[in-house]
C-alpha positions in Angstrom: -101.9 148.4 -92.0 -102.4 151.9 -92.9 -99.7 153.1 -94.8 -98.6 156.6 -96.2 -97.6 157.3 -99.6 -95.0 160.1 -100.3 -94.0 161.4 -103.6 -91.4 163.9 -104.3 -91.2 165.6 -107.8 -87.7 166.9 -108.2 -85.7 168.5 -111.2 -84.2 165.1 -112.4 -86.2 162.3 -110.4 -89.5 161.4 -108.9 -89.4 159.7 -105.9 -92.1 157.6 -103.9 -92.2 155.8 -100.9 -94.4 154.1 -98.4 -94.0 154.2 -94.6 -95.9 152.5 -92.2 -97.4 153.7 -88.9 -94.0 153.7 -87.0 -92.4 156.0 -89.7 -90.5 153.4 -91.2 -90.0 152.7 -95.1 -91.5 149.5 -96.7 -90.7 150.7 -100.1 -89.1 153.0 -102.2 -88.9 153.9 -106.1 -86.9 156.5 -108.5 -88.3 157.6 -111.7 -87.1 160.1 -114.2 -89.1 163.3 -113.8 -90.5 163.8 -117.3 -90.5 167.6 -117.7 -93.5 169.0 -119.9 -95.7 166.2 -118.5 -94.8 165.8 -114.8 -97.7 163.4 -114.3 -95.9 160.8 -116.4 -93.0 160.7 -113.7 -95.2 161.1 -111.3 -97.3 158.1 -111.8 -94.1 155.6 -112.6 -92.7 156.2 -108.8 -95.9 156.0 -107.3 -97.2 152.9 -109.4 -93.8 150.9 -109.1 -94.5 151.1 -104.7 -98.0 150.8 -104.8 -97.7 147.5 -106.5 -95.6 145.9 -103.7 -98.6 146.4 -101.3 -102.6 146.3 -101.0 -103.3 149.7 -102.6 -106.4 149.6 -100.0 -103.7 149.9 -97.2 -102.8 153.2 -98.3 -104.5 155.7 -96.0 -102.7 159.0 -96.7 -100.8 160.5 -99.9 -98.6 163.6 -99.6 -96.9 165.1 -102.4 -94.0 167.7 -102.7 -93.4 169.4 -105.9 -91.0 171.7 -107.5 -93.8 173.2 -109.8 -94.5 176.1 -107.9 -90.8 177.0 -107.4 -89.9 176.1 -110.9 -92.8 178.3 -112.6 -91.5 181.3 -110.4 -88.0 180.7 -111.1 -88.4 180.1 -114.9 -90.7 183.3 -115.2 -93.7 181.1 -116.5 -96.6 183.5 -117.0 -99.8 182.1 -117.1 -102.3 185.5 -118.0 -103.5 186.9 -115.0 -105.5 189.9 -114.1 -104.4 192.3 -111.1 -107.5 194.1 -109.2 -105.8 196.6 -106.7 -108.2 198.5 -104.4 -106.9 202.0 -103.0 -103.9 202.0 -104.9 -102.5 204.6 -106.8 -100.4 203.6 -110.0 -97.2 204.9 -108.6 -97.5 201.9 -105.9 -96.5 199.7 -109.2 -92.8 200.5 -108.7 -92.6 199.2 -105.0 -91.9 195.5 -104.2 -91.1 194.8 -108.3 -94.8 194.6 -108.5 -94.8 196.5 -112.3 -92.0 194.1 -113.3 -93.7 191.0 -112.2 -97.1 192.5 -113.9 -95.4 192.3 -117.0 -97.8 192.9 -119.7 -100.7 191.4 -117.8 -103.9 194.0 -117.0 -104.0 195.7 -113.9 -107.2 197.1 -112.2 -107.4 200.2 -110.2 -110.5 200.9 -108.3 -111.5 203.3 -105.3 -111.6 201.5 -101.9 -109.3 200.4 -99.0 -108.9 200.6 -95.4 -107.4 202.9 -92.8 -104.5 200.9 -90.1 -107.6 200.6 -87.7 -109.5 198.9 -90.0 -112.4 201.7 -90.7 -113.0 202.2 -94.5 -111.5 205.4 -95.8 -113.3 205.1 -99.4 -116.3 203.3 -100.5 -115.7 200.7 -102.6 -116.4 201.0 -106.8 -117.9 197.6 -107.7 -119.4 199.4 -110.7 -116.0 200.4 -111.8 -114.5 196.6 -111.1 -117.7 195.2 -113.4 -117.0 197.6 -116.1 -113.2 196.8 -116.4 -113.2 193.4 -115.4 -116.2 192.3 -117.8 -114.0 193.3 -120.8 -110.7 191.5 -119.4 -112.4 188.5 -117.9 -111.8 186.2 -121.4 -108.2 187.1 -121.4 -107.0 185.9 -118.1 -107.1 182.5 -116.2 -107.3 183.8 -112.8 -107.5 187.0 -111.0 -105.6 188.2 -108.0 -106.8 191.0 -105.6 -105.1 193.4 -103.2 -106.7 196.0 -101.3 -104.8 198.5 -98.6 -104.9 197.5 -95.1 -107.0 194.2 -96.1 -104.9 192.3 -93.1 -106.7 194.7 -90.7 -110.3 194.6 -92.7 -110.8 192.0 -95.5 -114.1 193.2 -96.6 -113.6 195.0 -99.5 -111.1 192.1 -101.0 -114.1 189.5 -100.1 -116.5 191.6 -102.0 -114.1 191.9 -105.0 -113.7 188.6 -105.0 -117.5 187.6 -104.8 -117.7 189.8 -107.9 -115.2 188.4 -110.4 -116.3 185.4 -109.6 -119.8 185.9 -110.8 -118.0 187.2 -113.6 -117.2 183.8 -115.2 -115.7 181.3 -112.7 -112.2 182.3 -112.6 -110.4 181.7 -109.6 -109.5 184.4 -107.6 -106.6 185.0 -105.4 -106.9 187.4 -102.2 -103.8 189.1 -100.5 -105.3 188.8 -96.9 -105.5 185.1 -97.0 -101.7 184.7 -98.2 -99.9 186.9 -95.3 -100.9 189.0 -92.4 -98.0 191.3 -93.0 -98.3 194.8 -93.5 -96.9 195.5 -96.7 -99.3 196.1 -99.3 -97.6 196.1 -102.5 -95.6 193.1 -101.7 -98.9 191.5 -100.5 -100.2 192.4 -104.2 -97.3 190.8 -105.7 -97.7 187.4 -103.5 -101.3 187.4 -104.9 -100.4 187.7 -108.3 -97.8 185.2 -108.3 -100.4 183.0 -106.5 -102.8 183.6 -109.3 -100.2 182.9 -111.8 -99.8 179.4 -110.3 -103.1 178.1 -109.9 -103.5 176.6 -113.5 -100.6 174.6 -113.4 -101.0 173.3 -109.6 -104.9 172.4 -110.5 -104.0 170.4 -113.6 -100.9 168.4 -111.5 -103.4 167.6 -108.9 -106.4 166.7 -111.0 -103.9 164.3 -113.1 -102.7 163.2 -109.7 -105.7 162.4 -108.2 -106.9 160.6 -111.3 -104.1 158.3 -111.4 -104.6 157.4 -107.7 -108.2 156.8 -108.3 -107.4 154.4 -111.3 -105.2 152.1 -108.9 -108.1 152.1 -106.2 -106.2 154.5 -103.6 -109.1 156.7 -101.8 -106.9 158.2 -99.6 -107.0 162.0 -98.9 -104.2 163.8 -100.6 -101.9 166.4 -99.0 -99.5 168.9 -100.5 -96.2 170.1 -98.4 -96.1 173.9 -97.9 -93.0 175.8 -98.2 -92.6 175.9 -94.3 -92.8 172.2 -93.9 -96.3 171.6 -93.2 -99.2 170.2 -94.9 -102.5 171.5 -96.6 -104.9 169.6 -98.5 -105.0 169.0 -102.1 -107.9 171.6 -102.1 -106.5 174.1 -100.4 -103.2 173.9 -102.5 -105.6 174.5 -105.5 -106.4 178.0 -104.2 -103.3 178.7 -102.4 -100.3 177.3 -104.6 -97.8 179.9 -103.9 -97.4 178.4 -100.2 -96.1 175.4 -101.9 -93.1 177.0 -103.2 -90.1 175.5 -101.8 -91.9 172.6 -101.1 -89.5 170.5 -101.7 -86.3 171.8 -99.9 -88.9 172.1 -97.0 -89.8 168.4 -97.2 -86.0 167.4 -97.3 -85.5 169.6 -93.8 -88.7 167.5 -92.0 -87.1 164.3 -93.3 -83.9 164.9 -91.9 -85.3 164.9 -88.6 -87.4 161.6 -89.0 -84.3 159.8 -90.8 -81.3 160.9 -88.6 -83.1 161.9 -85.2 -81.6 165.0 -85.2 -81.9 167.6 -83.2 -80.0 170.0 -84.9 -77.3 170.1 -88.0 -77.1 171.7 -91.6 -79.2 169.8 -94.3 -77.5 169.8 -97.5 -80.1 168.2 -100.3 -78.5 168.1 -103.4 -80.2 167.1 -106.6 -79.7 167.1 -110.2 -80.3 170.9 -110.5 -79.6 172.6 -107.1 -78.3 172.0 -103.5 -80.7 173.3 -100.9 -79.0 174.3 -97.5 -81.2 174.9 -94.6 -79.9 174.7 -91.1 -81.9 172.7 -88.1 -82.2 174.0 -84.6 -83.8 172.1 -81.3 -85.4 169.8 -83.9 -87.3 172.7 -86.0 -85.9 174.3 -89.3 -84.9 177.9 -89.2 -87.6 179.9 -91.2 -87.1 183.2 -93.1 -88.7 185.9 -91.8 -88.5 188.0 -94.8 -90.8 185.4 -96.5 -89.7 183.0 -99.4 -87.6 184.7 -101.9 -87.8 182.4 -105.2 -86.6 183.6 -108.8 -85.7 187.5 -107.8 -88.9 187.7 -105.9 -89.4 188.1 -102.3 -92.6 186.9 -101.3 -94.6 187.0 -98.1 -95.0 183.1 -97.9 -93.9 181.6 -94.7 -91.0 179.3 -96.0 -88.1 177.4 -94.4 -84.9 179.6 -94.6 -83.1 177.7 -97.8 -80.3 178.6 -99.7 -80.6 177.2 -103.3 -77.9 177.2 -105.1 -77.1 175.8 -108.4 -74.9 173.1 -107.4 -76.2 169.7 -108.5 -75.2 166.2 -110.0 -76.6 167.2 -113.5 -74.6 170.8 -113.2 -72.9 172.2 -116.4 -69.4 172.8 -116.2 -67.4 175.7 -116.8 -63.9 177.4 -115.7 -63.7 180.8 -113.8 -61.3 183.7 -114.9 -58.6 182.1 -112.2 -58.9 178.3 -114.1 -60.9 176.6 -111.5 -63.6 174.6 -112.0 -67.3 176.3 -111.6 -70.3 174.5 -111.3 -73.6 175.5 -112.4 -76.0 177.0 -112.2 -77.3 175.6 -115.1 -78.4 172.1 -115.6 -77.4 169.4 -118.4 -78.3 166.0 -119.2 -75.2 163.9 -117.9 -73.8 162.1 -121.1 -73.9 158.7 -119.3 -77.7 159.1 -119.1 -77.9 160.3 -122.7 -75.8 157.4 -123.9 -77.9 154.7 -121.9 -81.1 155.9 -124.1 -79.1 156.6 -127.4 -76.4 154.3 -128.6 -75.2 156.6 -131.4 -73.9 158.8 -128.5 -70.7 156.8 -128.0 -69.9 156.7 -131.7 -70.1 160.4 -132.3 -67.8 161.1 -129.0 -65.7 158.2 -130.1 -64.8 159.8 -133.6 -64.3 163.2 -132.0 -61.6 161.9 -129.7 -60.1 159.7 -132.3 -59.7 163.2 -134.6 -56.7 164.1 -132.7 -57.3 168.0 -131.9 -60.2 169.8 -130.1 -63.4 171.6 -131.2 -65.6 174.0 -129.8 -68.7 171.4 -129.4 -66.9 168.1 -128.6 -68.6 166.1 -126.3 -71.8 168.5 -126.3 -75.1 167.5 -127.4 -78.9 169.0 -127.0 -81.8 167.2 -126.3 -85.4 168.8 -127.2 -87.9 168.5 -124.3 -91.9 168.1 -124.5 -93.1 171.4 -125.3 -97.1 170.8 -124.3 -98.2 172.4 -127.3 -96.2 175.8 -127.2 -94.1 177.1 -130.1 -91.0 179.2 -129.9 -90.8 182.7 -130.6 -89.7 183.2 -134.1 -89.4 181.2 -137.4 -85.5 180.9 -137.0 -85.9 179.3 -133.6 -89.0 176.8 -135.1 -86.4 175.8 -137.6 -83.8 175.2 -135.3 -85.8 173.0 -132.9 -87.2 170.9 -135.9 -83.2 169.8 -136.4 -83.1 168.6 -132.7 -83.8 165.1 -131.6 -85.7 164.5 -128.1 -82.9 161.6 -128.1 -80.2 164.0 -128.1 -78.2 165.5 -131.3 -74.5 166.5 -131.3 -74.3 170.0 -131.1 -71.6 170.4 -134.0 -74.0 168.7 -136.5 -77.0 171.0 -135.2 -74.0 174.1 -135.8 -72.9 172.2 -139.2 -74.4 174.7 -141.4 -75.4 177.2 -139.0 -74.4 180.0 -136.5 -77.8 179.9 -134.8 -76.0 180.4 -131.2 -78.5 183.2 -130.1 -81.6 181.0 -131.3 -80.0 178.0 -129.3 -79.8 180.1 -126.2 -83.2 181.4 -126.4 -84.9 177.9 -126.7 -82.8 177.0 -123.7 -83.9 179.6 -121.8 -87.4 179.0 -122.8 -87.4 175.6 -122.1 -87.5 173.7 -125.4 -84.1 172.1 -125.4 -81.5 171.1 -122.6 -77.7 170.8 -123.2 -76.4 167.0 -122.3 -72.2 167.2 -121.4 -69.8 166.1 -118.7 -71.5 166.7 -115.5 -70.6 165.6 -111.9 -72.7 162.8 -112.2 -70.3 161.6 -115.1 -67.4 162.1 -113.1 -68.7 159.9 -110.5 -69.4 157.5 -113.1 -65.8 157.5 -114.1 -64.4 156.8 -110.8 -67.4 154.0 -110.1 -69.1 156.0 -107.6 -71.9 155.5 -109.5 -73.2 152.8 -112.0 -76.8 153.5 -113.0 -76.0 154.6 -116.4 -73.2 154.4 -119.2 -69.7 155.0 -117.7 -68.1 154.6 -121.2 -70.0 157.7 -122.2 -68.9 159.6 -119.1 -65.1 158.5 -119.8 -65.0 159.8 -123.1 -66.9 163.0 -122.3 -63.8 163.7 -119.5 -61.2 163.2 -121.9 -63.0 165.6 -124.7 -63.8 168.1 -122.0 -60.1 168.1 -120.4 -58.6 168.3 -124.1 -60.9 171.5 -124.8 -59.5 173.2 -121.8 -55.8 172.6 -122.2 -54.9 175.9 -123.6 -57.1 177.8 -121.0 -54.5 177.7 -118.1 -56.8 175.1 -116.0 -55.2 175.5 -112.9 -57.4 172.2 -111.4 -55.1 170.2 -114.3 -51.7 171.3 -112.8 -53.0 169.9 -109.2 -54.6 166.6 -110.3 -52.8 165.6 -113.4 -49.3 164.2 -113.9 -49.5 165.3 -117.3 -51.6 168.2 -117.6 -51.3 168.2 -121.4 -53.0 164.8 -121.4 -55.1 164.3 -118.5 -56.5 161.0 -117.9 -60.8 160.5 -117.4 -59.9 159.9 -113.4 -58.0 162.5 -113.1 -60.7 165.0 -114.4 -63.1 163.3 -112.8 -61.3 163.8 -109.1 -60.9 167.4 -109.7 -64.5 167.9 -110.7 -65.9 165.9 -107.5 -63.2 168.3 -105.4 -64.8 171.2 -107.1 -68.2 169.9 -106.1 -67.2 169.5 -102.3 -65.4 173.1 -102.1 -68.4 174.6 -103.7 -70.7 172.4 -101.3 -68.7 173.4 -98.1 -68.4 177.5 -99.3 -72.2 177.5 -99.6 -73.0 175.7 -96.2 -70.8 178.2 -94.4 -72.5 181.1 -96.4 -75.7 179.8 -94.9 -74.8 179.5 -91.6 -73.5 182.8 -91.4 -76.6 184.1 -93.0 -74.5 185.9 -96.0 -76.5 187.4 -99.2 -73.5 187.7 -101.6 -76.3 189.0 -104.2 -77.5 191.7 -101.8 -74.8 193.0 -99.9 -71.2 194.0 -100.9 -69.8 193.1 -97.2 -71.4 189.5 -97.7 -69.9 189.2 -100.9 -66.6 190.1 -99.6 -67.1 187.6 -96.6 -68.3 184.6 -99.3 -64.8 185.1 -100.9 -62.8 185.2 -97.8 -64.6 181.9 -97.1 -63.9 180.6 -100.7 -60.6 181.3 -100.1 -60.0 179.6 -96.4 -61.8 176.6 -97.7 -59.7 175.9 -100.8 -56.5 176.2 -98.9 -57.6 173.4 -96.4 -58.3 171.7 -99.2 -55.2 171.8 -100.5 -53.5 170.9 -97.5 -56.1 168.1 -96.7 -55.7 166.5 -100.1 -52.0 167.1 -100.9 -52.9 167.2 -104.5 -49.4 167.7 -106.3 -47.4 164.8 -105.1 -44.5 166.8 -106.8 -42.1 169.4 -105.4 -43.4 172.4 -107.6 -45.3 174.7 -105.4 -49.2 175.0 -106.2 -49.9 178.8 -106.8 -53.2 180.0 -105.9 -54.6 182.9 -104.4 -55.6 180.6 -101.4 -52.3 180.1 -100.6 -51.3 183.5 -99.3 -54.3 183.2 -97.2 -52.6 180.0 -95.6 -49.8 182.2 -94.2 -52.2 183.8 -91.6 -53.3 180.0 -90.3 -56.8 180.7 -90.8 -59.3 177.9 -90.2 -63.1 177.1 -90.4 -64.9 174.7 -88.5 -68.8 173.8 -88.4 -69.7 173.2 -84.9 -73.1 171.2 -85.8 -73.1 168.2 -88.4 -73.6 168.2 -91.8 -76.9 166.0 -92.9 -76.9 165.0 -96.5 -79.5 163.9 -98.3 -80.0 163.3 -102.1 -79.3 160.3 -104.3 -75.8 161.6 -104.5 -75.3 162.7 -101.2 -73.0 160.2 -100.3 -70.5 161.0 -103.0 -70.3 164.8 -102.3 -70.9 165.4 -98.9 -68.6 163.7 -97.0 -65.7 165.5 -98.5 -67.4 168.6 -97.8 -67.8 168.0 -94.1 -64.1 167.2 -94.1 -63.3 170.8 -95.2 -65.7 172.0 -92.4 -64.2 170.1 -89.8 -67.4 168.6 -89.1 -69.0 165.1 -89.1 -71.4 164.1 -92.0 -74.3 161.8 -91.8 -76.0 160.4 -94.8 -79.0 158.5 -93.7 -80.4 155.8 -95.4 -83.0 156.5 -98.0 -81.1 159.7 -98.3 -81.8 159.2 -102.0 -85.8 159.3 -101.2 -85.7 161.9 -98.4 -87.8 164.4 -99.9 -90.8 161.9 -100.2 -90.1 160.8 -96.6 -90.3 164.2 -95.6 -93.5 164.8 -97.5 -95.5 162.2 -95.8 -93.8 162.8 -92.7 -95.0 166.3 -91.9 -97.8 167.9 -89.9 -100.8 170.4 -90.6 -100.5 173.6 -89.0 -102.4 176.7 -89.4 -101.8 180.1 -87.6 -104.4 182.9 -87.1 -104.2 186.4 -85.6 -106.1 189.2 -84.3 -104.7 192.7 -83.5 -105.9 194.9 -80.7 -105.3 198.2 -81.0 -105.6 201.6 -78.4 -108.5 203.6 -79.2 -108.1 206.5 -76.4 -107.8 205.9 -72.7 -108.4 202.1 -71.6 -110.5 201.6 -74.7 -109.3 199.4 -77.1 -110.5 198.4 -80.7 -109.7 194.7 -81.9 -109.8 194.5 -85.5 -112.0 191.7 -86.3 -112.6 189.4 -89.5 -116.2 191.3 -89.6 -115.2 194.7 -88.6 -113.6 196.7 -86.0 -114.9 196.4 -82.5 -114.8 198.4 -79.4 -114.1 197.1 -75.7 -113.8 199.1 -72.3 -110.2 197.4 -71.5 -107.6 195.3 -73.1 -108.0 192.4 -70.6 -111.9 192.2 -71.7 -110.8 192.4 -75.4 -108.2 189.6 -75.0 -110.7 187.2 -73.4 -113.1 187.5 -76.2 -110.5 187.7 -78.6 -108.8 184.6 -77.7 -111.9 182.5 -77.9 -112.6 183.6 -81.5 -109.0 183.3 -82.6 -108.9 179.6 -81.4 -112.1 178.9 -83.4 -110.7 180.5 -86.3 -107.3 178.5 -86.1 -109.4 174.9 -85.5 -111.1 175.7 -88.5 -108.5 176.8 -90.6 -106.7 173.6 -89.5 -109.9 171.3 -90.2 -110.2 172.9 -93.7 -106.2 172.2 -94.4 -106.9 168.7 -93.6 -106.4 167.9 -90.2 -107.7 165.0 -88.1 -110.8 166.3 -86.7 -111.2 163.8 -83.9 -108.2 165.9 -82.5 -108.5 169.2 -83.5 -110.0 171.1 -80.6 -106.8 169.6 -78.3 -104.4 171.3 -80.4 -104.8 174.8 -80.4 -102.6 177.0 -78.7 -102.7 180.6 -77.9 -100.5 183.6 -76.9 -100.6 187.5 -76.6 -97.9 189.8 -77.8 -98.1 193.4 -76.5 -95.9 196.1 -78.0 -95.7 199.0 -75.3 -93.5 202.4 -74.7 -92.8 203.9 -72.0 -93.7 207.5 -71.9 -93.9 210.3 -69.1 -93.6 207.4 -66.5 -96.3 205.5 -68.0 -96.9 202.2 -70.1 -98.6 202.8 -73.2 -99.8 200.1 -75.5 -98.9 200.3 -78.9 -100.5 196.6 -80.3 -101.3 193.7 -79.1 -101.4 190.5 -81.2 -103.2 187.4 -80.1 -102.3 184.4 -82.2 -103.4 180.7 -82.2 -101.9 178.0 -83.6 -103.5 175.0 -84.4 -101.4 171.7 -85.2 -102.3 168.0 -85.9 -101.8 165.1 -88.0 -103.7 165.1 -91.3 -106.7 162.9 -91.5 -106.1 159.8 -93.0 -108.7 157.2 -94.9 -109.0 153.5 -92.9 -109.6 150.7 -95.3 -113.0 149.2 -94.5 -114.4 152.3 -92.9 -117.8 153.4 -94.0 
């Protein structure tokens, strides 16, 4: 029996599953993600499922990872150098390229091509060698982008060869990452790719070493942002393509676990909820390229709305006194108390004190540093006072006023707060029981006591006595807040709203918030009393506005069953939470296919003549039809070979290539004139597997 091992590293948990050849889950396991040393949590989850079978039966390993996404979002900057061919310095102001570059070095050299693939300036390799030799020891990787390299990659390829000869640093080439015509954004994508190479190489090296130790000889694949797979070797060269890998895997999983043709997939984790739309069995792709951490890349990826709404989100009050969720992540008190018995004692003493202090029920936890040091002596001194098992914030600040230093330690990933979270609310209500519920109950009461004087309108709706709400009343309020926020985020994604970029979309999102809150008030009948509930949403109710989602909500993630049915009810739709929803990303990781696409552009060259922009340079043809016939053969082979390099099963590679031609024309003086013809080949197939006993 040949099995497939899928592994997903999320912000809170790392999941592992084993699937048989019928795509049925035969074993699954979860482990806490070990930040600072991802391989530890990954190994724990993988070993737990491998122990249940004969390791020699594992024929394929697929990995989805948040490493690339988190690195971009958190602004992690491994030192790299950027070589720009044919650019002038003012181009750095486009596509946020200067901002992304930061203090990393940039080298400008002469060269580049025109839109028709002809060379505009000779490539100045002497200038490159002079500058790159001086900088090579200070960088871990290089990125290179040349003007119109997608029409003729010759200069990028020659620069890459030259840089490699200087010292073996990996080189990212823009034309390998995108075929799109936007040189600055392609340079940005190459830059981010170069930054990610060292970290992903380290993770894959460790993962493959771990698998080898346990007798698994199977090929290792990595999930791309569009949900397809690439070999670990190719992922080492093109790690930016794994941005949004985890969310993409969840969309693939929805089709496997639910046999769904359409729906809104909501995958809730500890830190975020990732929302995607499934149409005709396929995820909706973002035509603008993946946007992560404020950067708009040219990486093809599933259209994902990633919102800071998770089981471990920090809670706060909005200006209107409503519960606001995230975007920062915290350690749940229930989890912290299960690892540190003193947490309960500290919170009991705080509750018995009888009055509220600003840091009641709040702890801070030191994270693994992997050899890194805080920026200042003050921060290093503060970090030395914080335990990896958690320290009460009131004690850390007992003789200090170090709020700014603590905020910097949090932003730089040295510490994380622990406080009352949605996961704690679930423990209070008995919806979750894997950690310490007593700590959650204490946390709920301490948090509510600190809010009594803040006009918390959610307490007015939920509590019999708003001045002294019970832990259950607070917990229900938090659960309802998560349901409401999820429903609003789903509606915004279906409508393709971008509140951060458009004032009109921001107003529409606010309108959705009001309408959905009004429905929640009507459905739950929170008050149970005669006094009216005064909210902004109540005014909307006079108009009898209503929202209804016409496709089902598919809930994934370990806590999907806790929050998503309520969110679906607010959108007047059904909710499906499949078996193994808690390890869906790992299922999706091992259920994907390999897919590679290549294209060649043909342009008019006067009269009936055309020019095909081939990888080796432009070639002239007497007619479009003649060019198309020859180009199709070439582009088919390019896509087939790319799929083989990406890890497709070579026995089926030849039969899995489809080709299409897209002609762009205009009408002028009664004639149809060619603007451009794109000939695109797509190769798709299952990944190669190791067969026990073969060879």
